[in-house]
C-alpha positions in Angstrom: 38.2 77.1 -37.0 40.3 74.3 -38.7 39.2 70.7 -38.1 41.7 68.8 -35.9 41.4 65.1 -36.8 43.7 64.0 -34.0 41.5 65.8 -31.3 38.4 64.2 -32.9 39.9 60.7 -32.8 41.0 61.2 -29.2 37.6 62.4 -28.0 35.8 59.6 -29.9 38.0 56.9 -28.3 37.8 58.4 -24.9 34.0 58.8 -24.9 33.1 55.4 -26.1 35.7 53.4 -24.2 35.4 55.5 -21.1 31.6 55.3 -20.9 31.5 51.6 -21.7 34.1 50.4 -19.2 33.3 53.0 -16.5 29.6 52.1 -16.5 30.4 48.3 -16.2 32.9 48.9 -13.4 30.5 51.2 -11.4 27.8 48.6 -11.6 30.1 45.6 -10.9 31.7 47.3 -7.9 28.5 48.5 -6.4 26.7 45.1 -6.8 29.8 43.4 -5.3 29.8 45.8 -2.4 26.1 45.1 -1.8 26.9 41.4 -1.6 29.8 42.0 0.8 27.7 44.2 3.1 24.8 41.7 3.1 27.1 38.7 3.7 29.2 40.2 6.4 27.2 43.0 8.2 23.9 41.2 8.5 25.4 38.1 10.0 24.7 37.1 13.6 28.2 37.9 14.7 29.0 40.8 12.5 32.7 41.8 13.0 33.5 45.4 12.0 37.1 44.6 11.1 36.0 41.8 8.8 33.5 44.1 7.1 36.0 46.9 6.6 38.7 44.5 5.4 36.4 42.6 3.1 35.1 45.8 1.5 38.5 47.3 1.0 40.3 44.1 -0.2 37.4 43.2 -2.6 37.3 46.7 -4.0 41.1 46.8 -4.5 41.0 43.3 -6.1 38.2 44.4 -8.5 40.1 47.6 -9.3 43.2 45.7 -10.2 41.2 43.2 -12.2 39.2 45.8 -14.2 42.2 48.1 -14.6 44.3 45.3 -16.1 41.5 43.9 -18.2 40.5 47.3 -19.6 44.2 48.1 -20.3 44.6 44.8 -22.3 41.3 45.2 -24.1 41.8 48.8 -25.0 45.4 48.3 -26.0 44.3 45.6 -28.4 41.5 47.9 -29.8 43.8 50.9 -30.2 46.5 48.8 -31.9 43.8 47.5 -34.3 42.5 51.0 -35.1 46.0 52.3 -35.7 46.9 49.3 -37.9 43.8 50.0 -40.0 44.7 53.7 -40.2 48.2 52.8 -41.2 47.0 50.6 -44.0 44.6 53.3 -45.2 47.3 56.0 -45.1 50.2 53.8 -46.3 52.2 55.2 -43.4 53.7 54.0 -40.1 52.1 55.9 -37.3 54.2 54.6 -34.5 55.9 57.9 -33.4 53.0 60.2 -34.2 50.5 62.2 -32.2 47.9 59.6 -33.1 49.8 56.7 -31.5 50.7 58.8 -28.4 47.1 59.9 -28.0 46.0 56.2 -28.2 48.5 55.3 -25.5 47.3 58.1 -23.2 43.7 57.1 -23.8 44.4 53.5 -22.8 46.3 54.6 -19.7 43.5 57.1 -18.7 40.7 54.7 -19.2 42.5 51.9 -17.3 43.4 54.2 -14.4 39.8 55.4 -14.1 38.6 51.8 -14.1 41.1 50.9 -11.5 39.9 53.7 -9.1 36.2 53.3 -9.7 35.7 50.3 -7.3 37.8 52.2 -4.7 35.5 55.3 -5.1 32.4 53.1 -4.8 34.0 51.6 -1.7 34.7 55.0 -0.1 31.1 55.9 -0.5 29.6 52.7 0.8 32.2 52.2 3.6 31.6 55.6 5.2 28.8 54.4 7.5 31.1 51.6 8.8 33.8 54.2 9.5 31.2 56.0 11.6 30.5 52.7 13.3 34.2 52.2 14.0 34.4 55.5 15.8 31.2 54.5 17.7 28.9 57.2 16.2 26.4 54.5 15.0 26.0 50.8 15.4 27.0 48.1 12.8 23.4 47.3 11.9 22.5 51.0 11.1 25.8 51.3 9.2 24.8 48.3 7.1 21.5 49.8 6.2 23.1 53.2 5.4 25.7 51.5 3.3 23.0 49.6 1.4 21.1 52.9 0.8 24.3 54.5 -0.5 25.0 51.6 -2.8 21.4 51.9 -4.1 21.9 55.6 -4.6 25.1 54.9 -6.6 23.1 52.5 -8.8 20.4 55.1 -9.3 22.8 57.9 -10.2 24.8 55.7 -12.6 21.6 54.5 -14.3 20.3 58.1 -14.6 23.6 59.1 -16.1 23.3 56.3 -18.6 19.8 57.4 -19.5 21.0 61.0 -20.1 23.9 59.8 -22.2 21.6 57.6 -24.3 19.0 60.4 -24.7 16.6 58.3 -22.7 14.6 59.3 -19.6 17.2 59.5 -16.9 14.6 58.9 -14.1 13.4 55.7 -15.8 17.0 54.4 -16.3 17.9 55.3 -12.7 14.8 53.7 -11.3 15.5 50.6 -13.4 19.0 50.2 -11.9 17.6 50.9 -8.5 15.1 48.0 -8.9 18.0 45.7 -10.0 19.9 46.7 -6.9 16.8 46.1 -4.6 16.3 42.7 -6.2 20.0 41.8 -5.6 19.7 43.0 -2.0 16.5 41.0 -1.4 18.0 37.8 -2.9 21.3 38.3 -1.0 19.5 39.0 2.2 17.3 36.0 1.8 20.3 33.8 1.1 22.2 35.2 4.1 19.2 34.5 6.4 18.8 31.0 4.9 22.4 30.0 5.8 
């Protein structure tokens, strides 16, 4: 089977950029949602509309922020790699499969990072949707949402462990501990105020 250098370049860029940015965005969005739930759902006068709106708007804002920042950072990185390749090959690569692949990679990584906070939000907001249709109360929805956020952190940590050829259980539990610490501190601050 002949070696296809373009396919190799594409998978290398996708895997490193994709993993790096996606992991950061999963953790950022989940910790942010933990904070939103703690700050709004555990208050004395928890308002379901405020909780839902805050979770959705915060996730959308974070999605836009990460999508745009990843787009700009990856565009810069891809342009730099292509420039280095052009110097090595003594050739302009502007209208080549390599340049098109780089643009597709940037777009894909940016889109995934845009949607990641929204996906985290869909998971953690589900108990509050149940509360909105009066299946469960706000307090139970908050505890279930926290449990789902901690589960996301565990799964993301385990995935990182597997990717890094480390023990996925240890990495998952480590991220779970960080989530619990963030919850305890946030809950303590919310009760203090």
